[in-house]
C-alpha positions, 0 to 999 in steps of 0.5 A: 500500500502507498503510504499517504503522507498528506494524511499526516501533514497536508502542508508537506510540499515535497518528499522523497520516495521509491518507485514501486512500479509503472503502469501501461497507462503512464502512471507511477506508483510510489511507496509513499506520496504527498499527492492527494488522489482524486476523490470525494469531490477534490481533484487529484494533485499535480506537481513534479517527479524528479529523477536525477536531472529529469523532471516528470510532470504529474498531470493528475493523481488517482487511486489504483483500481483496488484503492490500495495504491496511488498512481501519479499520471505522467504519460507513457513516455515519461513513466518509461524513464523510471524503473522499480527501485528508483529514488525520486523527489516529489514536489506539489504544485503548492499554490493550487493545492492550498487553494483547494484546501481553503475551499474544502474547509470553507465547504465544510463551513457551508454545510453548517450554515445550510444544515441540509443533506448534501447531495453532491459537491466539487472543489476547484482551484479557488472555488467550489460548490455543494448541492443541497436537498432543500426546497426553494427557501429563499436562500440569500447569497449575501446572508450566507456569505456573512454567516460563512465569513463570521465562522471563518473569522473565529479562526477555529482549529481544524483537526482530525481523528479516527473512529471505528466503523462501529462508532460511525454506525452508532452516530449516523448523523455525522454523515452529511452527504447522501451520494458519497459515503465514507470509505469503509473496509479498513475498520476505521473512518477519518473525522475532520473537526472544526472546533466548536463548529463541525464534525464529519467524515472526510478524507480530504486535505484542509487548512489548520485553522479557519482563518487561513481560508480568508474571505469568501463570497457566495457567487451563485445559487442555482435550482437544479431540481425540485428539491436540489439547490446548488450553492457556489462559493469562491475565495475573494482573493 
């Protein structure tokens, strides 16, 4: 299994790793990585794999079919220049990742401001959205924006902890998403806690304090169905 360094430190921007294998599709599997693999609405990281003086551009990071390994997509020609056992240095496109972390944490706060079941979501490079199972309730962009920024201004710590599958089963209210369920099978589930504000299962990367999100704005509220409202937000900077 690939060791997920981003789970221990979402702020790690570089690491050294060994090549485990390369795939026919142009992927590189490493023994450990700082790159987040696409999932849960958060895109896979991009960056660079350096071997000696050769730089290979990571265009996306995804899970293997059995989800035990992480595949760094670099293209077939680039992957062919590596072999198992090679030592490489991995670097993130850090500005892009940090924006995604800020947006992801902001979306957790949005699920607090709008406490309705979440039917979908996506994280972009400076913006994001959540879909809510809610009838037309006269949602107001300015009001939601003000409430979000008030929570951000509390500069609350963002931490993580793990619970067992059984503990999650005993507390089903922790799961806010209807379409995406927490990954099961390992016997434990990762919780992300925003102190005094929110607690929910999540495998993504987050900032350490809400103050790091910066100012946000709700940019659009769309009607996507009879009881489905899509709320978009963006980092103001």
